[in-house]
C-alpha positions in Angstrom: 0.0 0.0 0.0 1.4 3.4 -1.0 1.9 6.4 1.2 -1.0 8.2 -0.4 -3.3 5.4 0.4 -2.2 5.4 4.1 -2.8 9.2 4.3 -6.3 8.9 2.7 -9.0 9.9 5.2 -12.1 7.8 5.5 -15.4 8.2 7.3 -15.5 6.1 10.4 -18.8 4.2 11.0 -20.8 5.9 13.8 -20.5 2.9 16.2 -16.7 3.4 16.2 -16.7 7.2 16.8 -15.8 6.8 20.5 -12.7 4.9 19.4 -11.6 6.8 16.3 -13.6 10.0 15.9 -15.6 10.7 12.8 -12.7 10.7 10.3 -9.4 9.0 10.4 -6.6 8.1 7.9 -6.2 4.6 6.7 -2.7 4.7 8.2 -4.0 5.8 11.6 -6.6 3.0 11.7 -4.0 0.4 10.6 -1.5 1.7 13.2 -4.0 1.6 16.0 -5.1 -2.0 15.3 -1.7 -3.4 14.3 0.1 -1.5 17.1 -2.5 -2.5 19.6 -2.0 -6.2 18.8 1.8 -5.8 19.1 1.7 -3.9 22.4 -0.8 -6.4 23.8 1.4 -9.3 22.8 4.4 -7.7 24.3 2.4 -7.0 27.5 1.4 -10.6 27.7 5.0 -11.6 27.2 6.2 -9.3 29.9 3.6 -10.8 32.3 4.0 -14.4 31.2 5.0 -15.6 34.7 1.7 -14.2 36.1 -0.2 -16.0 33.3 1.5 -19.4 33.8 -0.9 -21.9 35.2 -4.0 -19.8 34.7 -7.0 -21.4 33.0 -7.3 -20.7 29.3 -10.4 -18.5 29.8 -8.5 -16.4 32.3 -5.6 -15.9 29.9 -8.1 -15.1 27.1 -9.8 -12.5 29.3 -6.4 -10.8 30.1 -5.6 -10.8 26.3 -8.9 -9.1 25.6 -8.3 -6.4 28.2 -4.7 -6.0 27.0 -6.0 -5.5 23.4 -8.5 -2.9 24.5 -6.0 -1.0 26.6 -3.2 -1.2 24.1 -5.4 -0.2 21.1 -6.9 2.6 23.2 -3.5 4.0 24.0 -2.8 4.5 20.4 -6.3 5.5 19.4 -6.4 8.2 22.0 -3.3 9.8 20.5 -4.8 9.9 17.0 -6.0 13.3 15.7 -9.5 12.0 14.8 -10.1 10.6 18.3 -8.6 13.6 20.0 -10.8 16.0 18.0 -14.0 13.9 18.6 -13.5 13.7 22.4 -12.2 17.3 22.6 -15.6 18.4 21.3 -17.6 16.3 23.8 -19.0 17.8 27.1 -17.6 17.1 30.5 -20.5 14.8 31.4 -19.9 12.5 28.4 -16.2 12.5 29.0 -16.7 11.7 32.7 -19.0 8.8 31.8 -16.5 7.4 29.3 -13.8 7.5 32.0 -16.1 5.9 34.6 -16.9 3.0 32.2 -13.2 2.1 32.3 -13.7 0.5 35.7 -14.2 -2.6 33.5 -10.5 -3.0 32.8 -9.3 -3.3 36.4 -12.4 -5.4 37.3 -11.8 -7.9 34.5 -8.1 -8.1 35.3 -9.0 -8.9 38.9 -11.4 -11.6 37.8 -8.9 -13.1 35.3 -6.0 -13.0 37.8 -8.0 -14.1 40.8 -7.1 -11.1 42.9 -5.0 -8.0 43.2 -8.0 -6.0 44.1 -6.2 -3.3 46.2 -3.8 -2.5 43.4 -6.5 -2.6 40.8 -8.9 -0.4 42.9 -6.1 2.1 43.5 -5.4 2.1 39.7 -9.0 3.0 38.9 -9.1 5.6 41.7 -5.9 7.2 40.6 -7.2 7.4 37.0 -10.4 9.1 38.0 -8.7 11.6 40.4 -5.9 12.3 38.0 -8.3 12.9 35.2 -10.3 15.3 37.3 -7.1 17.3 38.0 -6.2 17.3 34.4 -9.6 18.6 33.4 -9.1 21.5 35.8 -5.8 22.6 34.4 -5.7 25.3 31.6 -5.0 23.8 28.1 -1.4 25.1 27.8 -0.4 22.9 30.8 -2.9 20.1 30.5 -0.8 17.6 28.5 2.3 18.0 30.7 0.1 17.6 33.8 -1.6 14.6 32.3 1.7 12.8 31.6 3.1 13.6 35.0 0.0 12.2 36.7 -0.1 9.1 34.5 3.5 8.3 35.1 3.2 9.2 38.8 0.3 6.7 39.1 2.4 4.0 37.4 5.2 4.6 39.9 2.8 4.5 42.9 1.3 1.3 41.5 4.7 -0.4 41.3 6.2 1.1 44.5 3.2 0.7 46.8 1.4 -2.4 45.5 4.1 -4.3 43.5 1.4 -6.2 41.6 3.8 -7.9 39.2 5.0 -7.2 35.7 1.7 -7.8 33.9 -0.5 -5.5 36.1 2.3 -2.9 36.2 2.7 -2.9 32.4 -1.1 -2.9 31.7 -1.6 -0.4 34.5 0.9 2.0 33.1 -0.6 1.7 29.6 -4.1 2.2 31.2 -3.0 5.4 32.8 -1.3 6.7 29.7 -4.4 5.8 27.7 -6.9 7.5 29.9 -5.1 10.2 31.9 -2.7 11.4 29.1 -4.2 10.3 25.9 -7.8 10.9 26.8 -7.5 13.5 29.5 -5.1 15.6 27.5 -7.5 16.2 24.7 -8.4 19.8 23.9 -11.6 21.3 22.8 -11.4 22.5 19.1 -10.1 26.0 18.9 -8.2 25.9 22.2 -4.5 26.4 22.4 -2.5 23.3 22.9 1.2 24.1 22.2 2.2 20.4 22.7 0.3 19.4 19.5 2.3 19.5 16.3 1.5 21.8 13.5 
């Protein structure tokens, strides 16, 4: 496929707007899905010792969560997704964040525990996202990254949940606090965005 084909914008089906916005390039879509699969596979590899001995359904559930988190990290950095969510109201954005309790919950079910770390991960994400939303746009992305990485360090340092949860937890925070929380409303100034 040539460069021009990868740059070609396409209309995204309505049921995928939450993931990709209304328009995206073929390259962005391919990058999100291919990159998400690669990141999920790497995450599963990093956490292989935590997966050893688990029932197949539990490993499959972790894989599903990993695919959603890893694809979401990349999708939330894509211009179409950022533009779509930047135009949504606070209530819609808050609901979207709250729905992401499903990731820690499913990981807890799949791994058979780890609830304090997973609960703290979700709580940190919500609190950090609220802080990011209150910061003026010129400093929002920097604040979001600091809080996402700070949460990852707290997860590792305080809870030490193992490589799999640490890896997916870090990606979860980058996805939601930085990638999603750092989005700007159209027409606002965000000097960290290229071009």
